[in-house]
Steps between C-alpha positions, in 0.01 A plus 500: 500500500385133481476533123867589454637140518238390249588784267871419527426133431295597199780723366755224558290241311452741209874571486577126524267418210654780295841338548358162395355652183829670414697181563259310274534764227881484526487119478285518186757717319790297643361168376412656163864613464625152591270336245633742237840331546354161399462364151143627478217273383155641428381431855802688638415808293140489626623464858734799462212720378275361775756573774564851367126573512466354852804692623368834374150426626598408855766772515254773402252373755764508774605857425183672386190308609384759760505790258380292206180368657400822677588774253485345151183296461530439124870417521438262791231323292755460221747366755247233607443409134861379492382195697348381170852433372597250767278212379603525131869503591455187714306321224749587223794401721355153564403468131862565402630252757266217401510538121835483321351661188343795680558848356342827610280620214244772430214273606639490851431874531134413561599409855596865556178638346317550836792710630507710182120550499496593869755775442331622183185541710692693768660719235159577347346561844769757580345723231166514683519641856169354616604150392857526628379615844298179533808286447632448850654209686448649846177616657623821655350725231215287374295795375414345167366153442777268380494453124357166384775448239766562763343237729488263205875536440567452870303173490708393198814581698382291794407205275818521293716328762281191556436474124871481417579270791242254363653529150844435648378192688361366170845550350650297785259215417620506138859507622440184703382319186803621303737395779363145507518481121861622479690450826589197711519711817295806603761651730631841388248524214166504684523868606408395854628831643278701266195282568529556875552871449200530269273298729594685819535850356195455276279415797633788712485747211141405419390549861673839523354618170150400616556687828610806300189475282279477811673809640428701187133396473395484867766722661611221735858470626751778436655575164853471641416157644399376154791648305767421760385137501511485121849644477638292789392185319639639175834571672525139614410385149776717346769346718385143429445537125831681457705249698355183346454655155872580494584131556232363264645312205342426165270196521465402135855535367534524121684221317713552188329208321163631375351147513578483870280725708265497793155380405248735658217475249164335585457137406254601228798636305614137457252483217746695283780249574480219245632165630421154365436212739827335394690819583332524839595140581858562391522809723361309798750220450796740464390696803460200731825340388688826550357547850597148606850493353624862529301592814468875419265533798808499727549859384312693771416788264391295198248682278287406199731691257805324653349156447370589154848618397658176626247299299540730195125540509289820468368608840137507386531138379639388835226686686234338282644152553496548877150641518324283240689171505621475862222718653757685712639852521877542493528552878322174589674307223853586619423466871357150449846393387658678796272323745576163341871582527457575871311174557772305321783661696320449832538125445855523361775421757733737317287790626445373853733769637271775372191636676169504317553868421851427375358238264238750383770751412692226315184427300432848364300673774636830623296577815362295787152651477469428126624144547254420781209657315568324167585164658175487698298614198636216284528214754228599749757468783765716657860398422546377858184285485611354168844409633355330806264301282785402270 
């Protein structure tokens, strides 16, 4: 009798999680359908395929996990192998977002090789009863010793998540460099939502995968505890990636003028750009004069291609002038002018009716946090401290 409330609670929690998984699966297909309505860039197409895979995966788990893991040991192993697809989808999605020239090619199929090899092994093992009987995720019928190759693929599955999260973080580092070389503000282009999602979900996913690996090797914890935790975190991830991915806009927008483009190549590529000293000096002079007279920095969304087009100068020439002659990236170069504009207006009676933040917005900044951060970086003081000192 005392066990009945516990059993009812257990049944309720299982039913509740099943509803969560089904809601997440529905959301995956719903967001994929919404993204289909957009003008689809490469990253949108990858996200659609990714969401379709996640929706099917979580939906099947919600409806058939009990029967799958208890009655079909080879099929359940193949089901777990699908986890090897999550990391490659994440990596390719971020690649497409951070590189305007990215195209999915045959060489990218190497990221799916572990998944293909895992399932080829399972297919081959199904032909040999003694081998197939040793391939089990639970320990209820552990008559045969677990196959070494099967354990090897499970380890690859566990390591796949952390490996691709590290690769993605490296891509974010490259994106930061490209942002500072091409944009005058990092808002809306820094993929802050995706960074937070990768950091938080990556840490949780890694812990859960390690726990699952420990369960399989040492028979600690319960199998349902491991898999339910994995799919709960995956359900949360589906909702977040679908919602923010739907709103994500292209970062590096293509320009009609082929000379005007974002410069995302390493500085070593400058060696192929031939510029005489006299040309460099002329570019510097034109650039500084244009910034002082036309004040393009008042445009809150000014980019390197925008400025290059106004100067009728190839983007790679402008980038080289900034980096080699002025020793600045585009972000710092433009925001120096904005900070000077703020300092000038602080002492101008015509702007006395404006707050410091109002002056910042009049000078090309578009957020309070960005203004405070950049102002202190350049002057060594907060805007309030500077005004008091003035």
